[in-house]
N, C-alpha and C positions, 0 to 999 in steps of 0.2 A: 314919479321919479324915485329910484332906489338909491340907498346909501350902501356902502360896502366897507367892511373892515376885516382883515385877515392877518393872522400871525403865522409866519414861517419860520421854522427852526432849521439851522444848518446842521446836517447830519453826516456829511462827508466834506473833507477839506484837503485839496491837494495843492498846497503852496499858494493859496490865495494871499495877496499882499495886504489886504484891507481887513478881512473878517476871520473869525476863528470858529472852531467847532463849537456848537451849541449856541452861537450868537442867534438873536431873533431878529427878524425883519418884519415890520408892520407895513402892510399895503392897504391903503383906503382909496375911495374913489377920487380923492384929491391929491395924494402924495404917497411917496415911498419914504418911510421913516427908517433909517439905519440904526444899528445898535448905538446905545449912548456913547457920545464923545467920538463917534467914528464917522467919516465922510460917506457921502452917497457915491456909489460906483456908477458912472454914466452908463457903462455897457449893461450893468444889471438893471438900471432904471429903465432903459429902452426895452428890455425883454419883460420886465415886470408889468409894463404898460400894456403890452400885447397880452399878457397873461390875464390882466385885469378884465380886458374886453371879453376874453374867452370865459372867464368865471361868471361874469355878469350875464352872459347869455345861456349859462348852464343852469339846469335845475339844481337848486341848492342841496337836494337830497341825493343827487346822482354823483357827487364827488367821491372818488376812491381815497379813503384816508391813508392808504399805504403808498399812494403815487409819489414818486420823486420827481422834483423839477430841478433843472441845472441851468447855470449860466454858460454862455458860449466860451468864456474864459479869455484871459489876456495872458499874463505870465503864470496864472493859477486857474483853479477850477473848484467850484463848490456845487454841492447838491443840497437841496432843501426840501423840507415836507411841510405841508399846511397843518398846523396844529389845530386850529379852529378858524371858523369864518362866520360872519354875520352879513346877511343880505336882507335889508328890510326897507319898508317904505319910510319916508321922512317922518310921518306921523308916528310910526312904531318906534323909530330910533329916538324920537324925542320924548317918548314916554318913560318915565323913570320907574325903577323897580318899586319904589314906594307906592306909586299909583297902581301898578300891576298887582302887587302882593296884598295891599291894603293892611288888614290886621290879621292876616291868616297865619303869620308866624310870630313866635315870641323872641324877637331879636330887637335890641335897642335901635331906635330910629336912626341914630347917627351912623349905624353900621349897614343899614339896608342896601342903599344904593351902591355902596362899595362891593357888595357881593358879586356884582356883574364883572368885576375886574380880577376875580379869583379864578385860577385855571380850571378848576373843577366845574364851575358854573358857566365858564365861557364856552363850553362845548354843547350848552343847552340853550335853546331859543328862550327869549324872555317870556313868551306866552306859556312855555312849558314849566318855567321855574315856579309859577304859582301853583302847580300841581305837585312838584317835587319837593320844594323847600319845607312844606308843613311836616314832611317825614323827619326832619331834623329837629333836635332840641338844643337850645342855647345854654351853655354853662360858662362859669367863670371860676378860674383857679388863682389861689394866692401863690406867691413865690415859694419855691421848695416843695410843691405838691407833685406827687407822682400820678401822671395820667395813665401810664402803663408801667407794669413791673415785669422784668425779665422772668420767663418761665410760666407766667400765668396765661390764661386764655384771654384773648382780646374780644370782648363782647361787642365793642363799638368800633366804628371807623370815625376818626376825628379830623376836622378841618380847622386850622388855626385862623381866627379872625384878627386878633391883635396879640402882641407880646412875643416872647421867645421861649424856647424849650431846648433843654440839652438831651441828647441821645447818649446813654451811658451803657458801656459794657463792663460792669464791675466798677473800678475806679477810673477806667479810661473813657474820656469824652470822645465819642465817635464823630459827632456833628452837632451844630446849633441850627435849629430850624425857626422860621418865623411865619409871618403872614402868608397864608394861601397854601402852606404845606399840609399834606395829608398824612395822618398817622393811623397805624393799625391795619392798613390795607393788605399788607403782605401776609399777616396771620389770617385774614379773612379769605384771601384768594387761595392760599395754600393749605388752609386748615391746620396751621402749626401754632405751637405756643409762641408768645411774644419773645423775640430774640434779643431785645435790649429794653432797658428802663428808660422811660421819657419823663424827665422832671423839669418843671417850669423854673425859669430864670427870673422872669418879670411877672407882674400881674398878667394873666393871659385869658382871653376870651376865645371860645371855640364853639363850633357846631358839631353835634354828635348824632350819629344814626346807628340803629341796631344792625349787627352784621347781616342777619338774615333779611332785613328790610333792604339793606344796601344790595344784597344779591338779587332781590326782586326787582330793584330799579336797574340793575345791570342787565337782566334778562329782557326787560322792556325797552332799554335805551342802548342800542348798539355803540353809539358815539361814547357813552359812558364806559362801556366795557373796554373799548379800545384805549380810552384815556387811562383806565386803571392798568391795563396790561403794559402800556408804555411806562407808566409810573413804576410798576414792578421792576421792569427791565433797568431803569435808570437807577432805582434805589439800590439793586443788587450790585450794579457797577460801581457807583459813587459812594454811598453811605457806609457800606461794609468794606471799603478798600483795605483798611489797616488789618482787619481780621482775616480777610481773604488772603492777604500776603502772608500772614503768619501761618495759616494752614497750608498754603502752597509750599512753603519751606519745608514744613514737617512731613508732607505728603501722606499723612495718616491722621485719623482722629475719630470723633464720635458723632453720630447723626444728631445727638442732643445738643451739640454746639454748632453744627453746620447742616441744616436740613437739606433734603435732596436737590430742590430747585437752586439753592444757593451754591451747592457743591458743584452742579453742572456748570453754572455761570462762572465759577472760579476758574475751572480748567478751560472754559471757552475764552474768557478774557485774557488769560495767561498764555493762550496758544499752545497748550500742552499736547504732547504726543505720547500715548501709552494707554494703559488698561486700568480703569478704576473698578475695584471690586467693593461691594456694599453688603454687609450681613443684614438680611431682611427675613421676616417671618416665614416665607415660603422658600428659604434657601438663599444661595449667593447670587447677586446681581453682578453682571459684567457689562461695562460700557467702555467701548474703544474710542479714543479720541485721536484725530490726526490734525495737528496744528489747530486744535481747539474745536474742530468740527466732530460730530459724532458719525462714525462710519459703521458701527454695528452695536447691538445691544441684546442681551438675553436675560430672561428672568421667569421663573415659574412656568417653563414651557413655551413662553411667548418670545418673539424675536422682534428686533428693530423698533418700529414705532409703537407697537402694542406693548412691547417690553418697557419702553420708556414711560408709557401712560400707567402702567401697573407699578413701576417703581415710584413714580411721583405720588401715586395714590396711597402708598403705605404709610401708616401713621406711627409704626414702631420699627425700630431697627437698632442694630448695634454699631459696630465700628466700620470704617471704610479705610481703603488703602489704595494708593496709586503707584503703579510700577511703570517707569518710563520705558519707552521703546515698543515698536511693533514689528511683526514679521514682514518680510518682503511683500507677501500677498496682500496683507492688510493695508500696506502703504499704497497699494494701487486700487484699493476698494472705493466705491463711490459713497458720498454722504447719503445717509438715510433720510435726509430732509434738512430744510433750512433751520438753523439752530433755535432762533426765537420762536418760530412757528410751532416746532415741536413742543416747547414748553407752554406756549399759549394754548395750543389744542389740548394738551393734557390738563392744564388747569381748567379750561372750559369744560371738558368731559367730566372731571371730578365734580365740578359745580353742578352740572346738569343731573348727575347721578345721585348727588346728595340733596337736591332741591326737593321741597315737599311736594306731595301729589296735588293735583289740581283739586279745588274745592269740590267741584261737581263729582269727583271720583271718591270723596270721603264717605 
């Protein structure tokens, strides 16, 4: 007999009377667990039961991570996406991480079994954790220690096991992060310098992995790659909100303060209409936005998608400026691609181009 556990996150909410955007629903082979302190929707429970039988009969490697599910609606409607799922035999489910990992990783015993509840590791099957976790190094920081400093290169990706850290931009506290949060991933995915200082508030325990080693894992584990791309999108939208609003008001600035990927996300999330120009090594880049969607782009002789990829790949640049408004013809132009897919494909292409050659080619 198989046991099942899956987490679904609400990604669209149209006047649902019970749940909110980003709420998480846990579906097991025994129950539907709503977000904390919220009731179970009977309509949703009926439909999730049908979904459970469909998922149990499905090959666990055949699930499309981008697929959206929805309720049939009452006075409102929600859409949700499966963040991760586990389908295992009862024997496998009962096996603890301590038993699986043995002494292969240098992590205090009291923390080992809790690793399975951290988001990054929930997308990986238990049997594969024994292969992946030895790539990480355990470290402990005292209060007031800087894990990352703004402007420096992030050599590692860090996962917080315990404690809290502050994300700082100068004297401004942008966010406070705790257990399960990932740090340094944006610098690794975009090959940009660290955009904020991360300083410990409490005694903090972490797992660290070298940036190149992380990229190797991403290339070998598609579920990890998808997890990090979603993390990048969420971080751009939430953690940098205060700084994004400041730049949106000024409509101009320097790439040293706002790298290309964050800049695109800024105008997308604010639904801007107009033309963004950026000073880059091979000339001026022009990107046209209509209500936050990219409708055309040009740079160094390239157009549209190829231009976006080239713009994202540039590591040096000067100032940018945004001019509101488009011509009547541009207002009728079609989007050149779904916004987040453009960014994800660009980041993936950069990662592939920068990855080291295979050993047998050395």
